[in-house]
N, C-alpha and C positions, 0 to 999 in steps of 0.2 A: 462731818459736820453738815447739818442742814442749814442752808442760808436762803434768805429771800431778799428781794430788792423792792423798794418802793420809790415812787416818784411823786413830787408835789409841785404845784404851781399856785401863785397868788399874784394879784395885781390890784392896786388901788389908785384912784385919781388923787391929785393934789387937793387938799382942803382949801376952802375959801376962808377959813379962820386963820388970820395972820399970827395968832398966838399958839397955834397947835404945833408941837415939836415934831421933827422928823426922827423916827426911831427905826433903825435898820439893824437886824442881827443883835438887838439888845443895846445898841450904841446910839446915843443922841448925837445927831449930826447937826452941829451948830450952824446958824445963819442959813438955814434951808427951809423951804416950805414943807409943812407936815402933810401927811396923807389922811384922807377922809376914811373913817371906818368906825365900827362899833367899839372895838378895843383900841389899843394904841396904834393899830394899822401897820404893824411890823410885818411887811410882806415876806421877809426872809425867814423869820421865825414861823410864820404861818405855812409857808411852802415846806419847810423842814418837818413841821408837825404833821402836815398832810402826807408827806412821804412816809413817815413812821407809821401812821395809821394804816396807810395802804399796804405797807410791807407786812403788817400784822393781820391784815384782813379785817380791820375794825372800822371801815367806812371813811368818812372825811371829817374835817375840822368843824364844819357847820352842823353836823349831826351831834357832836359832843358839846359844842359851845355855840349854840344858835344866837344869831344877832337879834332875835326877838326876845331873848332872855335878858332882863336888866342886870342880872348878876354879873354879866361879862362887859357891861358898859365901861369903857376906859381901862379895861384889864391890861395888865402887863403881859405881853405875849411871851416873854421868857418864862414867866410863871405858868402860862398855858402849856408851853413846850415841856416844862418839867412834869406837869400833870399828865401830858400825853406819854412821856417816857414811862411814868408809873403804870399807866393803863396798858401800854405795850408789854411791860414786864409782867403784869398780871396775866396777860394773854400767853406768856411763855416765850417771849423774845427779848433779846438785848441788842442794842445797836453796836455795830463794829466800826463803822465810819460813815461820813456823809460828805457830799460835795454840793455847794450852793453857788448859783450865779445870780447876781443882781443885774437887771436890765434897766438902765436909766440914761437919759441924755444929760440930766443935771440933777443934783450936783455931782461934781467929781468925787469919787469915793475911795481912791487908791490909799489915802492915808488912814482910812477907817477900817480897812479890810482885816488887818491883824486883830484889832479889837473885837470885831464881829466874830472872827474865827474863835477867839478865846472865849467870849461869852457863850457862844453856841456850843462849843466843845464842853464847857463846864456843865451846861444844862443837859446835854445829851449823854455825858459820861463816856464819850468816845471822840476821836479826832474829827474835826470838821474843817474843810477848806472852803474859803469864800473868795470869789473873784467877781469882777464887774465888767460889764460891756455896755455898748450902746446899740441902737438899731440904725445908726447913721441916717437919722431923719425919717425912717419909715414908720407909718402907723401912728396911733395915739401916743404911745410911749415916745416915739421919735419926735413928736411935736411937743414934747415935755409936758404932757398932760397928766403924767403919773409915773409910777415905778412898778415894775414887775420883778418876780423872783422865781427861780426854778430850783428844785432840790432833788437829789437822789440819795438814798440811804441803803446801806447793807445791814441786815440784822441776822442773828443766828438764833436758833431754837435753844432755849435754856435747858431743855431736856437732854440735849447733846452734851451739856456740861457735866452731867451726872454719870456719864458712861465711864 
């Protein structure tokens, strides 16, 4: 079996809009500041989409869904992730599994992780694990200025499936 690994990273600052919802891994985190961004600013879905695109050699999320294109304004990032899965499949790859880490000082995310893993697994069509950590006060994320996410994904070549 031919496999490839991709990694992704995304970070967004908190929005100044008090009505903007926080969406992470497709889950609305209630009573938390939303993130600034062109789409819904779901850093977890964005990092996973970037990891998939990288594994398939298809560039990055900004190339496929530029923030200069009004089409993607306010877009649901789970929908973007599903679109990326389709593009990766068209390139001859299928996801096997993924692992995501959310880096945030606030809010506490432990009770939302299972929901994120479920939503992302459904979008990916493969198991996704999600965990959260903090920077213990280091850097901009540590000063609670935003949230970041990292993702790694393993894909296999669909041509191997035909052997």
